[in-house]
A tleap script that builds the chain and sets N, CA, C and O, in Angstrom:
source leaprc.protein.ff14SB
mol = sequence {
  NMET LYS THR TYR LYS ASN LEU SER GLY LYS
  SER THR VAL ALA SER PHE GLU LEU ALA LYS
  ASP SER VAL LYS VAL ARG PHE ASN ASP GLN
  SER VAL TYR LEU TYR SER ASN GLN ALA SER
  GLY SER ALA ASN VAL ARG GLN MET LYS THR
  LEU ALA GLU ALA GLY LYS GLY LEU GLY THR
  PHE ILE ASP ALA ASN VAL LYS THR LYS PHE
  ALA ARG LYS VAL CARG
}
set mol.1.N position { -10.554 -3.019 -6.784 }
set mol.1.CA position { -9.759 -2.639 -5.593 }
set mol.1.C position { -10.702 -2.517 -4.466 }
set mol.1.O position { -11.867 -2.155 -4.636 }
set mol.2.N position { -10.188 -2.830 -3.277 }
set mol.2.CA position { -11.019 -2.842 -2.051 }
set mol.2.C position { -10.715 -1.444 -1.438 }
set mol.2.O position { -9.562 -1.029 -1.324 }
set mol.3.N position { -11.813 -0.741 -1.052 }
set mol.3.CA position { -11.786 0.550 -0.283 }
set mol.3.C position { -11.008 0.287 0.991 }
set mol.3.O position { -11.227 -0.696 1.698 }
set mol.4.N position { -10.066 1.229 1.263 }
set mol.4.CA position { -9.227 1.339 2.549 }
set mol.4.C position { -10.097 1.975 3.561 }
set mol.4.O position { -10.634 3.058 3.328 }
set mol.5.N position { -10.254 1.347 4.666 }
set mol.5.CA position { -11.075 1.828 5.879 }
set mol.5.C position { -10.830 3.068 6.277 }
set mol.5.O position { -11.740 3.862 6.516 }
set mol.6.N position { -9.486 3.373 6.394 }
set mol.6.CA position { -9.012 4.756 6.826 }
set mol.6.C position { -9.518 5.067 8.212 }
set mol.6.O position { -10.207 6.068 8.408 }
set mol.7.N position { -9.203 4.256 9.146 }
set mol.7.CA position { -9.722 4.526 10.598 }
set mol.7.C position { -9.122 5.545 11.174 }
set mol.7.O position { -9.621 5.926 12.232 }
set mol.8.N position { -8.105 6.148 10.742 }
set mol.8.CA position { -7.639 7.397 11.386 }
set mol.8.C position { -8.195 8.606 10.786 }
set mol.8.O position { -8.080 9.678 11.381 }
set mol.9.N position { -8.850 8.520 9.537 }
set mol.9.CA position { -9.507 9.588 8.874 }
set mol.9.C position { -8.515 10.476 8.177 }
set mol.9.O position { -8.958 11.409 7.507 }
set mol.10.N position { -7.152 10.274 8.272 }
set mol.10.CA position { -6.243 11.197 7.689 }
set mol.10.C position { -5.292 10.495 6.640 }
set mol.10.O position { -4.246 11.054 6.307 }
set mol.11.N position { -5.624 9.379 6.168 }
set mol.11.CA position { -4.809 8.622 5.264 }
set mol.11.C position { -4.745 9.108 3.910 }
set mol.11.O position { -5.698 9.708 3.412 }
set mol.12.N position { -3.593 8.865 3.238 }
set mol.12.CA position { -3.504 9.226 1.817 }
set mol.12.C position { -3.855 8.075 0.951 }
set mol.12.O position { -3.899 8.260 -0.265 }
set mol.13.N position { -4.118 6.873 1.465 }
set mol.13.CA position { -4.497 5.735 0.844 }
set mol.13.C position { -6.107 5.736 0.486 }
set mol.13.O position { -6.890 6.038 1.387 }
set mol.14.N position { -6.515 5.461 -0.585 }
set mol.14.CA position { -7.882 5.304 -1.023 }
set mol.14.C position { -8.437 3.907 -1.113 }
set mol.14.O position { -9.553 3.594 -0.697 }
set mol.15.N position { -7.473 2.990 -1.754 }
set mol.15.CA position { -7.954 1.691 -1.889 }
set mol.15.C position { -6.786 0.711 -2.101 }
set mol.15.O position { -5.650 1.185 -2.133 }
set mol.16.N position { -6.965 -0.622 -2.249 }
set mol.16.CA position { -5.826 -1.462 -2.393 }
set mol.16.C position { -6.204 -2.799 -2.923 }
set mol.16.O position { -7.382 -3.155 -2.880 }
set mol.17.N position { -5.353 -3.497 -3.378 }
set mol.17.CA position { -5.477 -4.820 -3.965 }
set mol.17.C position { -4.401 -5.792 -3.675 }
set mol.17.O position { -3.244 -5.563 -4.031 }
set mol.18.N position { -4.747 -6.902 -3.024 }
set mol.18.CA position { -3.670 -7.784 -2.495 }
set mol.18.C position { -3.549 -8.894 -3.548 }
set mol.18.O position { -4.516 -9.333 -4.169 }
set mol.19.N position { -2.255 -9.323 -3.703 }
set mol.19.CA position { -1.969 -10.435 -4.611 }
set mol.19.C position { -1.030 -11.276 -3.727 }
set mol.19.O position { -0.699 -10.970 -2.582 }
set mol.20.N position { -0.623 -12.434 -4.438 }
set mol.20.CA position { 0.258 -13.334 -3.678 }
set mol.20.C position { 1.519 -12.743 -3.246 }
set mol.20.O position { 1.898 -12.905 -2.086 }
set mol.21.N position { 2.264 -12.006 -4.171 }
set mol.21.CA position { 3.488 -11.435 -3.894 }
set mol.21.C position { 3.594 -9.928 -4.018 }
set mol.21.O position { 4.674 -9.361 -4.188 }
set mol.22.N position { 2.464 -9.322 -3.929 }
set mol.22.CA position { 2.435 -7.839 -4.028 }
set mol.22.C position { 1.251 -7.118 -3.523 }
set mol.22.O position { 0.248 -7.772 -3.239 }
set mol.23.N position { 1.265 -5.908 -3.391 }
set mol.23.CA position { 0.159 -5.005 -2.924 }
set mol.23.C position { 0.066 -3.815 -3.936 }
set mol.23.O position { 1.023 -3.079 -4.180 }
set mol.24.N position { -1.079 -3.703 -4.460 }
set mol.24.CA position { -1.310 -2.447 -5.342 }
set mol.24.C position { -2.055 -1.325 -4.529 }
set mol.24.O position { -3.103 -1.608 -3.949 }
set mol.25.N position { -1.600 -0.229 -4.486 }
set mol.25.CA position { -2.149 0.727 -3.693 }
set mol.25.C position { -2.716 2.009 -4.428 }
set mol.25.O position { -1.922 2.597 -5.162 }
set mol.26.N position { -3.947 2.489 -4.318 }
set mol.26.CA position { -4.353 3.638 -4.942 }
set mol.26.C position { -4.394 4.801 -3.894 }
set mol.26.O position { -5.004 4.636 -2.838 }
set mol.27.N position { -3.775 5.931 -4.165 }
set mol.27.CA position { -3.706 6.973 -3.282 }
set mol.27.C position { -4.781 7.998 -3.520 }
set mol.27.O position { -5.307 7.946 -4.632 }
set mol.28.N position { -5.175 8.851 -2.745 }
set mol.28.CA position { -6.248 9.853 -2.759 }
set mol.28.C position { -5.999 10.677 -4.121 }
set mol.28.O position { -6.980 11.067 -4.754 }
set mol.29.N position { -4.734 10.936 -4.560 }
set mol.29.CA position { -4.500 11.741 -5.867 }
set mol.29.C position { -4.713 10.861 -7.002 }
set mol.29.O position { -4.330 11.250 -8.105 }
set mol.30.N position { -5.343 9.588 -6.867 }
set mol.30.CA position { -5.653 8.651 -7.998 }
set mol.30.C position { -4.441 7.889 -8.564 }
set mol.30.O position { -4.633 6.997 -9.391 }
set mol.31.N position { -3.234 8.197 -8.161 }
set mol.31.CA position { -1.984 7.506 -8.468 }
set mol.31.C position { -2.042 6.088 -7.871 }
set mol.31.O position { -2.451 5.863 -6.732 }
set mol.32.N position { -1.578 5.104 -8.771 }
set mol.32.CA position { -1.544 3.643 -8.338 }
set mol.32.C position { -0.065 3.182 -8.323 }
set mol.32.O position { 0.711 3.438 -9.243 }
set mol.33.N position { 0.223 2.578 -7.362 }
set mol.33.CA position { 1.533 2.014 -7.209 }
set mol.33.C position { 1.537 0.452 -6.914 }
set mol.33.O position { 0.696 -0.082 -6.190 }
set mol.34.N position { 2.551 -0.212 -7.537 }
set mol.34.CA position { 2.545 -1.821 -7.251 }
set mol.34.C position { 3.826 -1.887 -6.382 }
set mol.34.O position { 4.906 -1.444 -6.772 }
set mol.35.N position { 3.632 -2.466 -5.187 }
set mol.35.CA position { 4.750 -2.920 -4.327 }
set mol.35.C position { 4.815 -4.342 -4.260 }
set mol.35.O position { 3.919 -5.054 -3.807 }
set mol.36.N position { 6.028 -4.778 -4.779 }
set mol.36.CA position { 6.160 -6.300 -4.866 }
set mol.36.C position { 7.110 -6.771 -3.779 }
set mol.36.O position { 7.737 -5.985 -3.069 }
set mol.37.N position { 7.183 -8.070 -3.687 }
set mol.37.CA position { 8.143 -8.737 -2.732 }
set mol.37.C position { 9.606 -8.454 -3.208 }
set mol.37.O position { 10.548 -8.385 -2.419 }
set mol.38.N position { 9.718 -8.303 -4.506 }
set mol.38.CA position { 11.135 -8.088 -5.097 }
set mol.38.C position { 11.554 -6.767 -4.962 }
set mol.38.O position { 12.670 -6.538 -4.496 }
set mol.39.N position { 10.804 -5.859 -5.309 }
set mol.39.CA position { 11.095 -4.369 -5.239 }
set mol.39.C position { 11.135 -3.840 -3.734 }
set mol.39.O position { 12.032 -3.093 -3.344 }
set mol.40.N position { 10.152 -4.260 -2.963 }
set mol.40.CA position { 9.898 -3.653 -1.597 }
set mol.40.C position { 10.373 -4.481 -0.459 }
set mol.40.O position { 10.498 -3.989 0.663 }
set mol.41.N position { 10.648 -5.760 -0.724 }
set mol.41.CA position { 10.932 -6.643 0.350 }
set mol.41.C position { 9.686 -7.480 0.852 }
set mol.41.O position { 8.598 -6.936 1.038 }
set mol.42.N position { 9.872 -8.659 1.034 }
set mol.42.CA position { 8.700 -9.599 1.378 }
set mol.42.C position { 8.263 -9.208 2.792 }
set mol.42.O position { 7.066 -9.340 3.045 }
set mol.43.N position { 9.026 -8.774 3.685 }
set mol.43.CA position { 8.639 -8.511 5.048 }
set mol.43.C position { 7.763 -7.189 5.044 }
set mol.43.O position { 6.774 -7.071 5.768 }
set mol.44.N position { 8.225 -6.150 4.123 }
set mol.44.CA position { 7.481 -5.057 3.934 }
set mol.44.C position { 6.090 -5.236 3.379 }
set mol.44.O position { 5.104 -4.679 3.863 }
set mol.45.N position { 6.062 -6.087 2.279 }
set mol.45.CA position { 4.831 -6.442 1.644 }
set mol.45.C position { 3.840 -7.112 2.571 }
set mol.45.O position { 2.660 -6.763 2.589 }
set mol.46.N position { 4.352 -8.141 3.393 }
set mol.46.CA position { 3.491 -8.764 4.423 }
set mol.46.C position { 2.865 -7.717 5.405 }
set mol.46.O position { 1.667 -7.748 5.686 }
set mol.47.N position { 3.703 -6.822 5.894 }
set mol.47.CA position { 3.239 -5.696 6.802 }
set mol.47.C position { 2.252 -4.871 6.091 }
set mol.47.O position { 1.205 -4.537 6.647 }
set mol.48.N position { 2.530 -4.535 4.915 }
set mol.48.CA position { 1.427 -3.628 4.221 }
set mol.48.C position { 0.145 -4.484 4.024 }
set mol.48.O position { -0.953 -3.952 4.187 }
set mol.49.N position { 0.232 -5.574 3.737 }
set mol.49.CA position { -1.079 -6.479 3.693 }
set mol.49.C position { -1.856 -6.446 5.004 }
set mol.49.O position { -3.082 -6.333 5.018 }
set mol.50.N position { -1.111 -6.546 6.109 }
set mol.50.CA position { -1.654 -6.462 7.279 }
set mol.50.C position { -2.272 -5.195 7.788 }
set mol.50.O position { -3.307 -5.166 8.454 }
set mol.51.N position { -1.527 -4.092 7.411 }
set mol.51.CA position { -2.087 -2.826 7.682 }
set mol.51.C position { -3.257 -2.461 6.678 }
set mol.51.O position { -4.179 -1.728 7.037 }
set mol.52.N position { -3.191 -2.950 5.531 }
set mol.52.CA position { -4.275 -2.646 4.532 }
set mol.52.C position { -5.609 -3.293 4.984 }
set mol.52.O position { -6.673 -2.680 4.902 }
set mol.53.N position { -5.521 -4.454 5.426 }
set mol.53.CA position { -6.697 -5.247 5.929 }
set mol.53.C position { -7.270 -4.372 7.271 }
set mol.53.O position { -8.464 -4.098 7.387 }
set mol.54.N position { -6.324 -4.006 8.187 }
set mol.54.CA position { -6.680 -3.341 9.362 }
set mol.54.C position { -7.279 -2.030 9.017 }
set mol.54.O position { -8.105 -1.586 9.815 }
set mol.55.N position { -7.010 -1.366 8.002 }
set mol.55.CA position { -7.465 -0.084 7.700 }
set mol.55.C position { -6.848 1.166 8.450 }
set mol.55.O position { -7.382 2.272 8.531 }
set mol.56.N position { -5.653 0.800 8.971 }
set mol.56.CA position { -5.019 1.946 9.770 }
set mol.56.C position { -3.425 1.714 9.545 }
set mol.56.O position { -2.925 0.590 9.587 }
set mol.57.N position { -2.741 2.808 9.319 }
set mol.57.CA position { -1.332 2.753 9.227 }
set mol.57.C position { -0.483 2.546 7.892 }
set mol.57.O position { 0.745 2.572 7.813 }
set mol.58.N position { -1.360 2.342 6.899 }
set mol.58.CA position { -0.669 1.867 5.573 }
set mol.58.C position { -0.022 3.023 5.032 }
set mol.58.O position { 1.159 2.876 4.715 }
set mol.59.N position { -0.603 4.247 4.846 }
set mol.59.CA position { 0.087 5.355 4.392 }
set mol.59.C position { 1.219 5.797 5.150 }
set mol.59.O position { 2.224 6.173 4.547 }
set mol.60.N position { 1.177 5.796 6.340 }
set mol.60.CA position { 2.360 6.186 7.222 }
set mol.60.C position { 3.499 5.018 6.978 }
set mol.60.O position { 4.668 5.375 6.828 }
set mol.61.N position { 3.182 3.744 6.942 }
set mol.61.CA position { 4.238 2.721 6.675 }
set mol.61.C position { 4.842 2.972 5.334 }
set mol.61.O position { 6.069 2.958 5.236 }
set mol.62.N position { 4.100 3.198 4.303 }
set mol.62.CA position { 4.612 3.435 3.002 }
set mol.62.C position { 5.546 4.668 3.019 }
set mol.62.O position { 6.630 4.589 2.441 }
set mol.63.N position { 5.194 5.760 3.630 }
set mol.63.CA position { 6.047 6.943 3.624 }
set mol.63.C position { 7.368 6.655 4.401 }
set mol.63.O position { 8.398 7.245 4.075 }
set mol.64.N position { 7.353 5.868 5.295 }
set mol.64.CA position { 8.564 5.688 6.285 }
set mol.64.C position { 9.356 4.473 5.621 }
set mol.64.O position { 10.568 4.444 5.833 }
set mol.65.N position { 8.859 3.589 4.932 }
set mol.65.CA position { 9.593 2.387 4.655 }
set mol.65.C position { 9.755 1.970 3.129 }
set mol.65.O position { 10.748 1.365 2.726 }
set mol.66.N position { 8.796 2.310 2.395 }
set mol.66.CA position { 8.935 1.873 1.030 }
set mol.66.C position { 8.450 2.832 -0.138 }
set mol.66.O position { 8.138 2.456 -1.268 }
set mol.67.N position { 8.440 4.091 0.318 }
set mol.67.CA position { 7.958 5.212 -0.544 }
set mol.67.C position { 8.531 5.111 -1.995 }
set mol.67.O position { 7.753 5.223 -2.942 }
set mol.68.N position { 9.762 4.918 -2.185 }
set mol.68.CA position { 10.401 4.802 -3.430 }
set mol.68.C position { 10.804 3.384 -3.937 }
set mol.68.O position { 11.428 3.164 -4.976 }
set mol.69.N position { 10.378 2.504 -3.095 }
set mol.69.CA position { 10.835 0.970 -3.348 }
set mol.69.C position { 9.599 0.260 -3.998 }
set mol.69.O position { 9.278 -0.849 -3.570 }
set mol.70.N position { 8.918 0.824 -4.973 }
set mol.70.CA position { 7.832 0.295 -5.633 }
set mol.70.C position { 8.342 -0.406 -6.948 }
set mol.70.O position { 9.354 -0.045 -7.550 }
set mol.71.N position { 7.564 -1.402 -7.308 }
set mol.71.CA position { 7.930 -2.168 -8.559 }
set mol.71.C position { 7.686 -1.294 -9.722 }
set mol.71.O position { 8.530 -1.221 -10.615 }
set mol.72.N position { 6.486 -0.565 -9.770 }
set mol.72.CA position { 6.140 0.348 -10.976 }
set mol.72.C position { 4.980 1.216 -10.541 }
set mol.72.O position { 4.175 0.911 -9.661 }
set mol.73.N position { 4.982 2.337 -11.258 }
set mol.73.CA position { 3.558 3.264 -11.063 }
set mol.73.C position { 2.776 2.689 -12.167 }
set mol.73.O position { 3.184 2.592 -13.325 }
set mol.74.N position { 1.572 2.298 -11.713 }
set mol.74.CA position { 0.531 1.772 -12.616 }
set mol.74.C position { -0.082 2.936 -13.309 }
set mol.74.O position { -0.154 3.002 -14.536 }
set mol.75.N position { -0.551 3.914 -12.446 }
set mol.75.CA position { -0.984 5.202 -13.156 }
set mol.75.C position { -1.015 6.275 -12.072 }
set mol.75.O position { -1.334 7.430 -12.355 }
savepdb mol mol.pdb
quit
């Protein structure tokens, strides 16, 4: 997984992994969730990828838009 830049300094996101149709996110509590096009919506996954690469806003976006729309909890 790639370390999240956390430019705000307050993010709950620690790292992420991008795939063609999904984003896997590791949070600071070590939980890992998979957000897929099917479960979260392709527009949301595209936005999550953009925010993940930018290093800012991913945790806030997840809380506001896809918090419970994950494909599965990995751990």
